[in-house]
N, C-alpha and C positions, 0 to 999 in steps of 0.2 A: 638399348641394344636392339630391341625389336624394330624401332624406327631406322636406325643406322644400317641394319642388315637387310631388312625386308621391304623398305619403301621403294626400292628399285623395281620390284615386280609390278606394282600398279602404274608406276611412272613410265616404264619401259616402252609400251606400245606407242604412245604419243611421241616420246623422245626419238625412238627408232624411225618413225614415219617422217618426222620433221628433218632429221639429219641423214635420212636415206641409209640407215645402218642395215647391213645384212644380219641374218640370224646368227651367223658365225661371229660377227663383230659384237653383237649384243651378248653372246655367250662369253666372248673374250673379256668383256667388262666384268661379268660375274666371276670369271676365273681369276681376274686380277684381285678382286675383293677376297676371294678364298685363298689366293696365294699370300696375301697380306695376313689373313687369318692364321695360316700355317707359320709364317715367319714370326708373327706376334706370339703364338703359343710357344715356339721354341725359345724366343727371347725371354718370355715371362718365366721360363723354367730355369734360367741361368742362376746358379748359386751366387754369382757375383752381383746380382741385381740387389741393390741396397735401397733402404727407405721403407716408409710405412706402407703396408698393403693398401690401407684406406686411401692414402694420397695417390698411389698409382691407379687405384680404382676410379677416383674422381677425375684425375687428369685424363684418363683414357675416355671417360664419358664425354668430357669437353672436346677432346680431339675428334671423337666420332661425330659429334654435333657440328663442329666447324668444317670437317671434310664433307659432310652432307650439304651444308649451306653453300660451299664453294662449287658444288656441282651445278648450281644455278648460273654461275658466272663463266664456266668453262665452255670452250667452243670447238675443241678438237679431240679426237679419240685419244691421243697421247696424254692429254691433261686429264681426261676422264679416267684413263687407266691408272694414273698416278693417284688420283683422289680416291678411287675405289680401293686401291692397294692400301693407302693410309687408313682408310676406314676399316679395312679388314684387320690390320694390325691392332687398331684401337679396340675393335670388337673382341679379339682374342684376349687382350689384356683385361677388358671388362669381365669376361667370363671367368678367367683364371682368378683374378683378384676378388671379384664379387663372391665367387664360390669360397675363397679362402676366408674373407671377412665375414660374410653373412652366415654361411653354414657353420663355421666354428663358433660364432657368437650364439647362434640358436642352440647348438649342442651344449655350450657352457651354461645356457639358461635352462636346460632341460626341456626345450621346446623344439625338438628336431622335426616334428611333423609340419611345422610352419615353413620348412624348406619347399614344400609344394606350392605355397603362396609366392615364394621368391621366384620360382621358375615360371609362374603364371604371368610375370611381367612381360615376357617375350610376346605372348599372345596379345596382351593389352597394347603393346607397341604396334603390333600388326593392325589391330582394330583401329587404333587412333590414326595411324598413317593412312589406312583405307578411307576413313571418314574425312580426314583433312584433304586428301587428294580429290575425293569426290566433291567436297565443298568448294575447293579452289577451282575445279573445273566448272562448277555451276556458276561461279562468279566471273568466269571468263579467263581464268589464268591458264597459261600454257604450261608445258612441262618444266620450264625454268621456275615459274611461280610455284609449282608443286614442290620442287626441291627446296626452295626458300622457305616455304611454310613449314614443311616437316622438320627441316634443319633448325629453324628458329625455335620451334616447339621443344625439340630435344635440348637445345642450349638453355632455354629458360628452365627446363626441368632439372638440369644438372645441379644447381645450388640447392634445390629442394631435396635431392638425394643426400647432399652433404649434411643437411639439417637432420634428416631422418636416420642417417648413419653417423652419429657423432664419434669423436675420438674416444678410444677405449684404452685406458692406461695399461690394462692387462695384455693388450695385443698391439702396443704402439710400435713394436719392432717384430720382425719375423722370428719365430722360434727356430732354433737350429734343427736342421733336418739331417739327423744322424743315420749313418749306415747306408748301404747300397740298396737301391730299389730292386726287389727280386721279381724277375719276369717269369713267374711260374705259369703253369697251364691256364688257370683261370684268367689271369691278366692278359696273356697272349691272345686267348680266345676273345676277350672283350675288345682288345685293340684291333683284331682282324675284323670283327663284326662292325666296329665303329668305322673302320676304313670303308667297308662296303656300304654302310649307312650313308657316309658322305658321298660315295659314288652314286647311290641310288636315289636319294631324295632330292638332290639339288636341281635336277632338270625340271621337275614339276614346280619346285619352289621358285625357280627363276622365270619360267615361261608360262605359268598357269594362265595369267591374264591374256598373254599373247595367244595361247591355245584357244581360249574361250572366244577371243575376238575373231579368230579365224573361222568360227562356226556361226553362220548368219543367224540361226535361230536362237543363239545364246548371247549374242553380242551385247544386247541391252542389259543383260544380267551380270556383266563382267565384274562391276564394282561390288555387287552384292555377294557374288561367289567368293571373291577374295576376302570380303568381310567375314564370311563363314569360316575361312581358314583361321583367322585370328580369334573369333568367338569360340571355336572348337578347341583352340590351344589353351585358352585361359583355365578351364577346369580340368584339363586333360591329365595333368600330373597327379592331382588328387584322386581322380578316378582310377588311373592305371596303378598307382601305388596302393590304393585300396584293394585292387585285385591282387597285387603282389603279396599282401598280408595273408591272403587265402591260399594262393598256389605257389608263392615264391617268386623271387625276382627273375630267375632264369627263364622259366616258362612265360612270365609276363613280358619280358623283353622279346622273346621269340614270337609271341602272339602280336605284339606291337609291330614288329617287322613285317609280318604277314599282312596285317591290316593296312599298313602303309603301302605295301606292294599293290594291294587291291585298289587303293586310292589312286596310285600312279597310273595303273592301267585304265581305271574308270575315267580319268580325266581326258583320255583320247578316244575311248570307244563309246562313251555315252553321248547321245545327241539331244538329250532332254535337259531341261533346267533341273528337274528333280535328280537325275543321275549325276549331273555336275555338282550339285550341292552335296550329295553323298560323298563323291570323290573328294571334294574340298574338305568336308568334315573328317574324312579318314586321314587326309594329309595333315591338317591342323591338329587333329586329335592324337597324333602319334609322334611327330618329330620332336616336340619338346619333352614328352615323357621318356623317349628313348635317350635323349641327351641327359636328362636329369638322373634317370636310373643308372645309366652307364657311368656317369661321373661319380655318383654316390657309391656305387658298387666298387669302382676302382679305388676310391679314397679308402674304403674299408680294407683293401688289400695292401695299402701302401705304407703302413706303419706311420712313422713321423714324416715321411716324404710326400705329403699330400699335395702340396702345390705342384711338385714335379709330376706326379701322376696325372693330375688334372691337365697340365700342359701336354703331357704325352698323349693322353686321350684326344685332346683338342687337335694335336698335330696329326694324329692318325686320321681323324675325320677330315682335316684340311687337305691332307695328301690325296684322299679319295675324291674329294669334291673339286679339286682344282681343274682337272682335265675334263670333267663331265660336261659343263656348260658349253665349252668351245666345241667339243666333239658333237654334242647334241645339236647345237646350232648349225654346224657344218652339214650334218646329216639332214636336218630340216631344209636347208638350202637346196640340197641335192634331190630330195624326195618330195619337197613341198608339204611335208607333214612331220609332226612330232611323234607319230605312232611308233616307229622303230626305236628311237632313243628311249621312249617311255617303256617299251617292252624290255629293252636291255636293262634299264634301271630297275624295273620290277624283278628281273632275274637276280640282280645283285642283292636286292633286299631279301629275296627268298633264301639266297645262300647265307646272308647274315643271320637269318632266323635259325638256320641249321647250326652255324658256328656258335651262336650264343648259347646253345644247349650245353656246350662244353665248359661254360663259365660257372664258377661257384664263388662264394657261398650263396645259398638261396635266402636272401634277406630282403626286407622291405623298408620303405621310407618310414622313419620314425621307430624302427626296431633297432637293429644293431648296425645299420648301414652307415651311420654317421659316427665319426671318431669323437672321442670324449675330450681330447686335448684341443687347445686352440692355438692359433698363430701360425698356420701353415704358410 
């Protein structure tokens, strides 16, 4: 999922230059991916969706890899939009069904703290895609070669996931999700904060390498700075959930939103490599923990309807993130800078920090945040 969702960021500058894409068009491609993410989240929540969650999980991984590979063969914006949309649908299915399969099995095993390792995979995918794009470029590959390399890597990894996540007779079919999902104050607050999270983080996540490339003093460090995002993401869930054990999940989420807002602003105001590295670390070190803690907190509020609440949270995030890249790109075309969209994004994240304070209960990863039943 880290490859399918985030390899676009390091590949984008060369791709946009070769195809003469405007920033608005580049943002539109990101929005197509996020629209697919929203549609996929809604589809994954349908009660009529039948079949093994594990099979949906693996099929979605394969679809994500194939849509990534096909980006290398596309030649027009319409095809790019379609492929990024399909990739977004697949990513949402991966998140919803991976959370269902993996988190429930960990809970049943009495090892819920390993959920932190599960979410670290997104950062690992970012790191791997950054290294692959850099290596492909060093060997003379163009942006098409970049897409091919990262996509094939994801495709080869898919059967490995199948081996590591074998069929489980206890969860071979989804458990019935009885009763209506109650939209109480805590869940509504989480949904609103998640919407603003999608609105706030996606501009920097999409355009960070483009922003760095636009700074002459930092251009040579663009690959390393994107690598920092992934490296920071890998241990971030464990670190932030460790903090949540001390101060509770609500203030932890709020602090993570504030830290991410600082990273978003730092990406456009810092003119030094050190400042850019700090901004990248703040971005990478917060967006996965916010995702993980938000989903786990929502699952704890959902009763038996855990798959539906994960899909609802994913949809809220997707709705917020769809419009941001296109608008940010259009503003950048008009102002020749990503400063204004980044400040607006930071404002959204700051508001998310305030809204998250209305969410309860204050639980942490590995405490009571994970449900005990399996088969969502």
